[in-house]
C-alpha positions as a printed Julia matrix, in Angstrom:
341×3 Matrix{Float64}:
   6.6   78.03  -40.26
   4.84  78.09  -36.64
   3.59  74.76  -35.49
   0.51  75.56  -33.02
   0.22  72.37  -30.82
  -3.87  71.61  -30.46
  -4.68  69.51  -27.56
  -7.05  66.81  -28.86
 -10.8   66.86  -27.45
 -10.27  63.36  -25.14
  -7.02  64.73  -23.74
  -8.29  68.66  -23.21
 -11.54  67.47  -21.45
 -10.21  65.7   -18.13
  -8.2   68.86  -17.54
 -11.21  71.26  -18.09
 -13.17  68.96  -15.75
 -10.29  68.98  -13.23
 -10.02  72.5   -13.22
 -13.45  73.34  -13.14
 -13.73  71.19   -9.96
 -10.95  73.07   -8.15
 -12.06  76.37   -9.04
 -15.76  75.63   -7.71
 -14.34  73.53   -4.44
 -11.64  76.04   -3.45
 -14.18  79.01   -4.7
 -11.2   80.98   -5.6
  -7.79  80.54   -6.74
  -4.79  81.82   -8.27
  -3.05  79.85  -11.14
  -0.13  78.9    -9.38
  -2.39  77.34   -6.48
  -4.66  75.69   -8.81
  -1.26  74.06  -10.48
   0.01  72.95   -7.15
  -3.14  71.1    -5.8
  -4.11  69.83   -9.38
  -0.84  68.88  -10.15
  -1.23  70.3   -13.71
   1.6   72.46  -15.11
   1.36  76.06  -14.29
   1.69  76.98  -18.72
  -1.16  74.27  -19.14
  -3.12  75.86  -16.18
  -2.85  79.44  -17.92
  -3.63  78.42  -21.24
  -7.26  76.62  -20.54
  -7.92  79.33  -17.95
  -7.33  81.88  -20.76
 -10.01  80.42  -22.67
 -12.37  79.25  -19.53
 -12.31  83.45  -18.8
 -12.89  83.96  -22.78
 -16.14  81.65  -22.51
 -17.45  83.19  -19.43
 -16.82  80.33  -17.21
 -14.65  82.1   -14.83
 -14.01  85.52  -14.09
 -10.95  87.64  -12.38
 -11.92  88.53   -8.93
  -8.67  90.76   -8.37
  -4.95  90.58   -7.29
  -3.53  89.48   -4.35
  -1.34  91.24   -1.98
   2.22  91.23   -3.27
   4.49  89.17   -1.49
   8.02  91.1    -3.26
   7.2   90.62   -7.0
   4.43  90.3    -9.37
   0.77  90.12   -7.63
  -0.99  87.19   -8.68
  -4.13  86.71  -10.31
  -7.01  85.35   -8.46
 -10.25  83.96  -10.11
 -13.25  82.56   -9.27
 -15.64  80.09  -11.06
 -18.83  81.97  -12.18
 -21.71  80.05  -10.64
 -24.48  80.59  -12.96
 -22.61  80.18  -15.91
 -24.12  76.49  -16.08
 -27.41  75.61  -13.71
 -28.39  71.83  -12.86
 -31.78  70.47  -12.16
 -33.0   67.9   -10.1
 -36.05  65.96  -10.51
 -38.03  63.24   -8.24
 -41.02  61.54   -8.93
 -43.3   59.67   -6.83
 -46.87  58.32   -6.21
 -48.45  61.94   -5.49
 -46.36  64.02   -6.91
 -43.32  64.91   -9.01
 -40.79  67.25   -6.96
 -37.9   69.2    -8.38
 -35.03  72.09   -7.93
 -32.9   74.28  -10.19
 -29.97  75.16   -8.62
 -26.34  76.64   -9.87
 -23.12  75.05  -10.05
 -22.72  76.03   -6.04
 -25.5   74.18   -5.12
 -27.55  77.44   -4.49
 -31.38  76.7    -5.44
 -32.77  79.01   -8.22
 -36.25  77.58   -7.8
 -37.85  74.77   -6.32
 -41.38  73.07   -6.71
 -43.97  70.25   -6.74
 -45.92  69.09  -10.02
 -48.63  66.48  -10.13
 -47.11  62.88  -10.31
 -46.27  61.61  -13.58
 -46.3   57.65  -12.67
 -50.31  57.44  -13.31
 -49.74  58.7   -16.85
 -46.41  58.77  -18.99
 -42.85  60.14  -19.18
 -44.35  62.77  -21.9
 -45.55  65.07  -18.72
 -42.24  65.05  -17.2
 -40.79  66.0   -20.53
 -43.2   68.91  -20.66
 -42.1   70.11  -17.54
 -38.2   69.61  -18.04
 -38.98  71.44  -21.35
 -40.47  74.62  -19.82
 -37.59  74.83  -17.2
 -35.36  74.87  -19.95
 -37.0   77.36  -21.7
 -36.93  79.5   -18.48
 -33.65  78.45  -17.9
 -31.46  78.31  -21.01
 -28.12  78.0   -19.0
 -29.67  74.36  -17.88
 -26.87  71.94  -18.31
 -27.65  68.94  -17.01
 -30.5   66.78  -15.46
 -30.79  64.35  -12.72
 -33.93  62.3   -12.5
 -34.81  60.06   -9.43
 -37.22  57.22   -9.63
 -38.97  54.71   -7.19
 -37.43  51.9    -9.27
 -34.54  49.84  -10.06
 -32.53  51.86  -12.69
 -29.54  50.49  -15.13
 -27.54  52.72  -16.37
 -30.64  55.4   -17.36
 -33.13  52.03  -18.45
 -35.88  51.28  -16.03
 -36.09  48.22  -15.1
 -37.93  47.47  -12.08
 -41.24  49.79  -10.96
 -43.99  48.18   -9.45
 -46.68  48.92   -9.77
 -46.1   51.28  -13.01
 -45.5   47.9   -15.68
 -45.84  51.33  -18.56
 -42.46  52.61  -17.14
 -40.4   48.89  -17.19
 -37.43  49.07  -20.03
 -37.8   52.76  -20.49
 -34.85  54.14  -21.23
 -35.52  57.39  -19.74
 -31.51  58.72  -20.32
 -31.36  57.85  -23.68
 -34.99  59.09  -24.42
 -34.49  62.57  -22.65
 -30.66  63.05  -23.92
 -32.02  62.59  -27.55
 -34.75  65.0   -26.69
 -33.1   67.97  -24.92
 -29.97  67.55  -25.89
 -28.41  67.8   -22.3
 -26.72  65.38  -20.28
 -29.07  63.03  -17.99
 -28.59  60.63  -15.13
 -31.25  58.43  -14.0
 -31.16  56.89  -10.53
 -32.85  54.71   -8.13
 -34.5   57.01   -5.34
 -32.91  55.45   -2.3
 -29.22  55.12   -3.87
 -29.64  59.17   -4.56
 -31.05  59.76   -0.71
 -27.88  57.83    0.71
 -25.9   59.39   -1.57
 -28.03  63.27   -0.32
 -27.71  62.12    3.23
 -23.85  61.88    3.28
 -23.24  64.92    1.47
 -25.27  66.78    3.61
 -23.33  65.87    6.84
 -20.12  65.5     5.16
 -19.57  61.91    5.62
 -16.5   59.9     3.83
 -15.63  56.36    3.69
 -18.64  55.76    5.76
 -21.16  52.58    5.51
 -24.5   53.75    5.8
 -28.25  51.96    5.06
 -30.89  54.1     4.34
 -34.56  52.48    4.93
 -37.87  54.35    3.45
 -40.84  52.31    3.66
 -42.57  54.91    1.08
 -45.51  55.55   -1.09
 -44.27  52.4    -3.62
 -43.15  50.06   -0.98
 -39.93  49.77    1.28
 -36.38  50.49   -0.23
 -33.1   50.57    0.53
 -30.13  52.68   -0.25
 -26.81  51.05    0.85
 -23.6   52.95    0.62
 -20.14  51.06    1.52
 -17.01  52.65    2.17
 -18.66  55.73    0.83
 -19.4   54.42   -2.48
 -23.33  53.81   -3.31
 -23.95  49.99   -3.99
 -26.13  49.57   -7.37
 -25.46  45.39   -7.55
 -24.34  43.17  -10.69
 -27.61  43.99  -12.07
 -28.23  47.41  -10.03
 -31.01  45.52   -8.11
 -29.32  45.94   -5.04
 -31.46  47.67   -2.38
 -35.01  46.19   -3.23
 -35.41  44.92    0.16
 -39.15  43.97   -0.42
 -38.03  40.78   -1.47
 -36.21  39.87    1.5
 -37.65  36.57    2.97
 -38.65  36.65    6.82
 -40.78  33.93    8.74
 -42.05  31.02    7.08
 -43.7   32.45    3.88
 -43.39  36.09    3.55
 -41.22  38.71    2.04
 -40.09  41.79    4.06
 -43.16  43.67    2.34
 -45.34  41.29    2.84
 -44.53  41.2     6.8
 -45.5   45.28    6.62
 -49.21  45.12    6.34
 -50.54  48.14    7.85
 -51.02  51.33    5.72
 -52.62  54.37    6.46
 -55.34  55.85    4.1
 -52.95  57.97    1.72
 -51.0   54.23    0.93
 -47.91  55.45    3.9
 -46.94  52.6     5.98
 -47.8   53.04    9.59
 -45.39  51.18   11.84
 -47.5   50.31   14.95
 -47.97  46.54   15.61
 -45.36  44.26   16.85
 -45.3   41.89   14.18
 -44.16  44.74   12.16
 -41.33  46.47   14.53
 -39.93  42.8    14.87
 -39.77  42.65   10.92
 -37.62  45.94   10.63
 -35.59  44.76   13.44
 -34.53  41.32   11.71
 -33.78  43.38    8.83
 -31.58  45.86   10.66
 -30.13  42.57   12.2
 -29.7   41.23    9.18
 -27.83  44.46    7.43
 -25.82  44.44   10.97
 -24.58  40.88   10.25
 -23.8   41.12    6.64
 -22.45  44.64    6.25
 -21.68  46.02    9.72
 -22.78  49.84    8.74
 -22.22  52.73   10.98
 -25.76  53.79   10.59
 -29.02  52.79    9.4
 -31.01  56.03    8.65
 -34.85  56.74    8.58
 -37.18  58.73    7.36
 -38.56  61.09    9.69
 -42.29  61.42    8.95
 -41.95  57.75    9.22
 -40.49  57.14   12.76
 -39.89  59.28   16.04
 -37.14  58.54   18.78
 -39.59  56.2    20.78
 -40.21  53.83   17.6
 -36.43  53.54   17.07
 -35.66  52.67   20.7
 -38.11  49.9    19.96
 -36.53  48.67   16.59
 -32.93  48.83   18.36
 -34.48  46.64   21.35
 -35.99  44.15   19.03
 -32.91  44.04   16.74
 -30.65  43.03   19.96
 -32.71  39.85   20.52
 -31.36  38.57   17.08
 -27.35  40.32   16.92
 -25.3   41.64   20.08
 -26.41  45.18   20.81
 -22.66  46.25   20.33
 -22.67  45.69   16.86
 -25.89  47.29   15.7
 -25.9   50.21   13.78
 -26.71  53.46   15.01
 -30.68  54.43   14.46
 -31.22  57.47   12.8
 -33.91  59.93   11.33
 -33.4   62.3     8.66
 -35.38  64.67    6.01
 -35.72  62.21    3.11
 -36.61  64.51    0.89
 -34.15  67.34    1.02
 -31.58  64.16    1.33
 -33.11  62.68   -2.06
 -33.14  66.12   -3.67
 -29.66  67.1    -1.94
 -28.63  63.62   -3.83
 -29.67  64.15   -7.41
 -28.4   67.48   -7.19
 -24.21  65.99   -6.71
 -25.4   63.42   -9.42
 -26.51  66.35  -11.66
 -23.67  68.45  -10.46
 -21.09  66.16  -11.25
 -22.58  65.65  -14.93
 -22.07  69.61  -15.17
 -18.42  69.41  -14.29
 -17.55  66.3   -16.5
 -20.01  66.54  -19.25
 -20.36  69.95  -20.15
 -17.38  71.89  -22.38
């Protein structure tokens, strides 16, 4: 009688995740290289890779040169095996990106904002994209509000979205894993990824279409806080009777903040000084369509009135939309690797 040992799913999945991530990171590998890199036995690696090759998840790319013995077979992950969707909703628009598991963009687009209406419009967009890309296996959604495990808990002035569990609703509807993230948390994650920054502390500031917000990264980890409310800097008290949001009063006709007055620059400088004193970050990153070098110099000079200049972070500019999408793509990619079998 032959006994066939079958690994339980809860034991099998983490190995698949590690092999999948290893192949995507390495580009290609032999079984021996993966075994050594991941610390998984050669027979176990061989077993899983045989099934992954059968499923079309990985492909044989050729034999390595011989070093005297049998030539090792080399494998690569099929980048088209799974696709991800990153979508972020703003006051005036909804942006989306379809990409494969190595980050190559298949399609990007902009649609009308869903914030003024309801989530059905977003669901219709996602359904259309799933029909067009049947290999879509993960969805990351960014929103301009506080999110707790997929539920939107704070999103002024769109009260009809408060306590809406976007993750549960869309996972139930589409049977695809979904992650929902605050816009600035995704942005600071994307910035760190774009510039290959590891184990650093960063602050990402955006004055935005819906009021100011920040993403906070400490030693490489995004900080969400005990109630997922970190980064809601509009509430930070400034002066005697005004919050940070109230101190930033002047706006352009389209709702964007225009930093021009001394009081506004002072408000931002105070916030930078507070971050420096409490978290001592490496840099504070601003959206490049909200500031320029001259303005950053004015903010730095004013911040130095509140804290010694040598402890001030670097004040930098970046492409917020690209950082935002990159952060969401990273979250969707993680879902691809860990939630899809």
